[in-house]
Each structure stands twice: as structure tokens, then as C-alpha cells.
PABA-453980 format. One line per field, with one value per residue (C-alpha): x, y, z; residue in three letters. Coordinates in steps of 0.1 Angstrom, whole numbers. Layout:
N
px c(X / ...)
py c(Y / ...)
pz c(Z / ...)
code c(ALA / ...)
***
This chain:
185
px c(207 / 177 / 140 / 121 / 87 / 58 / 25 / -5 / -51 / -54 / -80 / -99 / -77 / -60 / -79 / -68 / -32 / -54 / -65 / -36 / -22 / -46 / -54 / -14 / -11 / -44 / -30 / 6 / -8 / -43 / -33 / -36 / -59 / -88 / -102 / -90 / -121 / -131 / -98 / -93 / -132 / -116 / -88 / -110 / -88 / -116 / -143 / -114 / -116 / -149 / -146 / -123 / -137 / -169 / -150 / -130 / -157 / -184 / -157 / -168 / -136 / -102 / -74 / -40 / -10 / 28 / 46 / 85 / 103 / 77 / 55 / 25 / 38 / 13 / -20 / -43 / -80 / -96 / -129 / -154 / -159 / -185 / -202 / -230 / -204 / -184 / -196 / -169 / -137 / -126 / -117 / -87 / -99 / -74 / -37 / -18 / 14 / 33 / 51 / 85 / 87 / 74 / 99 / 117 / 97 / 71 / 44 / 54 / 55 / 21 / 6 / 24 / 7 / -29 / -28 / -18 / -45 / -65 / -57 / -64 / -99 / -106 / -107 / -96 / -94 / -92 / -102 / -87 / -100 / -72 / -78 / -68 / -43 / -25 / 8 / 29 / 3 / -9 / 27 / 29 / 2 / 12 / 46 / 26 / 4 / -26 / -39 / -63 / -93 / -121 / -144 / -143 / -160 / -159 / -153 / -151 / -147 / -121 / -120 / -109 / -101 / -101 / -73 / -77 / -51 / -62 / -45 / -42 / -51 / -66 / -36 / -18 / -48 / -43 / -2 / 6 / -21 / 2 / 32 / 15 / 10 / 18 / 25 / 50 / 83)
py c(-416 / -406 / -420 / -439 / -428 / -441 / -431 / -451 / -448 / -442 / -471 / -477 / -474 / -440 / -419 / -410 / -394 / -382 / -362 / -350 / -339 / -321 / -303 / -294 / -281 / -262 / -245 / -235 / -229 / -211 / -192 / -155 / -164 / -177 / -159 / -171 / -188 / -204 / -222 / -232 / -248 / -269 / -284 / -312 / -341 / -367 / -344 / -349 / -385 / -390 / -374 / -392 / -425 / -416 / -404 / -441 / -461 / -449 / -441 / -403 / -387 / -403 / -404 / -409 / -401 / -405 / -422 / -404 / -437 / -450 / -422 / -406 / -373 / -360 / -363 / -355 / -356 / -354 / -361 / -346 / -302 / -298 / -267 / -264 / -244 / -267 / -307 / -319 / -307 / -329 / -311 / -314 / -312 / -305 / -315 / -306 / -322 / -324 / -287 / -298 / -308 / -281 / -274 / -303 / -316 / -338 / -317 / -318 / -358 / -364 / -332 / -350 / -384 / -367 / -351 / -383 / -400 / -374 / -374 / -413 / -408 / -391 / -352 / -327 / -299 / -297 / -268 / -261 / -236 / -220 / -192 / -160 / -149 / -184 / -173 / -199 / -222 / -200 / -203 / -238 / -244 / -219 / -238 / -271 / -252 / -241 / -205 / -181 / -177 / -148 / -170 / -165 / -174 / -168 / -197 / -203 / -162 / -159 / -150 / -184 / -179 / -211 / -218 / -241 / -269 / -277 / -310 / -316 / -293 / -268 / -255 / -234 / -212 / -203 / -202 / -166 / -158 / -174 / -154 / -123 / -140 / -114 / -151 / -163 / -167)
pz c(-206 / -223 / -210 / -232 / -247 / -252 / -267 / -264 / -265 / -229 / -214 / -186 / -157 / -162 / -151 / -122 / -141 / -165 / -139 / -120 / -156 / -163 / -133 / -128 / -161 / -159 / -124 / -144 / -176 / -170 / -135 / -138 / -170 / -157 / -123 / -96 / -82 / -117 / -116 / -83 / -93 / -121 / -102 / -84 / -93 / -83 / -104 / -134 / -128 / -133 / -161 / -180 / -164 / -184 / -215 / -219 / -207 / -230 / -260 / -259 / -280 / -287 / -257 / -259 / -233 / -231 / -209 / -201 / -184 / -162 / -156 / -178 / -190 / -216 / -225 / -254 / -260 / -294 / -316 / -338 / -335 / -303 / -321 / -351 / -373 / -383 / -385 / -410 / -384 / -358 / -329 / -301 / -271 / -252 / -247 / -213 / -198 / -168 / -162 / -151 / -189 / -210 / -236 / -243 / -272 / -258 / -264 / -295 / -298 / -288 / -313 / -341 / -328 / -325 / -357 / -381 / -361 / -368 / -403 / -409 / -395 / -429 / -417 / -438 / -412 / -368 / -347 / -314 / -288 / -265 / -241 / -260 / -232 / -231 / -250 / -249 / -261 / -295 / -304 / -299 / -321 / -346 / -344 / -358 / -385 / -367 / -383 / -362 / -372 / -366 / -338 / -305 / -274 / -233 / -219 / -178 / -171 / -199 / -238 / -259 / -298 / -327 / -342 / -376 / -395 / -427 / -442 / -476 / -506 / -485 / -467 / -492 / -488 / -451 / -453 / -462 / -434 / -407 / -412 / -401 / -367 / -339 / -317 / -341 / -325)
code c(MET / GLU / GLU / LYS / VAL / VAL / ILE / ARG / HIS / ALA / VAL / PRO / GLY / ASP / GLU / ALA / MET / LEU / ALA / GLU / ILE / GLN / ALA / GLU / SER / TRP / GLU / ALA / ALA / PHE / THR / GLY / ILE / LEU / PRO / ASP / GLU / LYS / LEU / LYS / SER / HIS / LEU / ASP / LYS / GLN / ARG / ILE / ALA / GLN / MET / TYR / GLN / ARG / VAL / LEU / ASN / GLU / HIS / LEU / ALA / ASN / VAL / SER / VAL / LEU / ILE / LEU / GLY / GLN / LYS / MET / HIS / CYS / MET / ALA / LEU / TRP / GLY / ALA / TYR / ARG / GLY / GLU / ASN / HIS / PRO / ASP / TRP / ALA / GLU / LEU / ILE / CYS / ILE / HIS / SER / ARG / LYS / GLY / ASN / TRP / GLY / ARG / GLY / TYR / GLY / SER / MET / MET / MET / GLU / HIS / ILE / LEU / GLN / GLU / ILE / LYS / SER / ALA / GLY / PHE / LYS / GLN / VAL / GLY / LEU / TRP / VAL / PHE / GLU / GLN / ASN / ILE / ARG / ALA / ARG / ARG / PHE / TYR / GLU / LYS / HIS / GLY / PHE / ILE / LEU / ILE / GLN / GLU / ARG / LYS / ASN / SER / PHE / GLY / ALA / ASP / GLU / VAL / LEU / TYR / VAL / LYS / LEU / PHE / GLY / LYS / ALA / ILE / HIS / LEU / TYR / LYS / THR / ARG / MET / LYS / HIS / SER / PRO / TYR / ARG / SER)
***
């Protein structure tokens, strides 16, 4: 029997579960990408929960959760782009899920939900940063129509690359670039 899936906005009180999902996801996805000490320093669930408490209480970003059965499985955080280069973009700040259900479609459900929210908020494009070595995530983003662009930065001791997804008329400009990505499966 399939478990019921519900996607809803996170509310104050969800902080501990958001922290648990983020820490589990970071440890599974970023081991071998981030330096060990840097990764370990960002797995403190209490510190992560405090950050989410502030985000939720001060409405600093949009946070959604996917609940599978009775358990929170996936979370995503988005808002206005945080960098100076793209003031009219939205930014998918993070999307994390529990490793035990990777590859089962729940991350895609969350992504479609978030992209619809971003479009409904009036944004014409959304960017996201991903660790260059995180090939699994890069394939996931490309599957959902994100295109690699030339911007890069170093975060947490590892290189990140910027992906963008366009909505509406401008999307055809990038479709041919997508076909040539070395990460497409």
C-alpha cells in the first residue's frame, strides 16, 4: 500500500525535523565533497534548528515540507536571489531529502511544487548553487530543466556552480545548451 504524500508550508515547530533532514542529507550527499571538518561543523542539528526557527518566525524565506505517511521526508527553501548579480531572480536555496527514499520520485514532487510556487510569485527565472562534484544533484536539476551557466564560487571549502531555470518565453534560448551537458543521463 502506498503511503499518502502531503506537501505543505513549514510552520514554527517544524524546526527539529527540518534540521534532522538537512543534517542527514548533508552527511549523505556531501561526504567526500566537503572537507571532513567543514562538513562535521555543519551537522549540528541544534544549530540548524535555531536557524530554521529564525527563518520561519521572521518569514525570511519560503519553506515547504513533503510528508510521507506520517513522517517528514523532504524539505525545500527558496526566496529572492541572495546575490547582487541577479536581483530579479528567485533562488532555490536548498532541497533536502532523507537518503532512504532517494530515487523514488519524492524530490521531483517537491521540485515541481517549488517551481510552481516560484512561478506563481511572479519570478521569470530561478537560480541555484550546487557543489560542482555533486553529480547526483546536478543530474536531478538538469532533469528538471535547470541549465548550467558560467558563474562559480567557493563555499564551505568546495567549488559551487550556478544553474538557472527560465519560465515563459525566454526558456527556448537555453534549451540547446541543455542537450550538451555532460551530466545528462
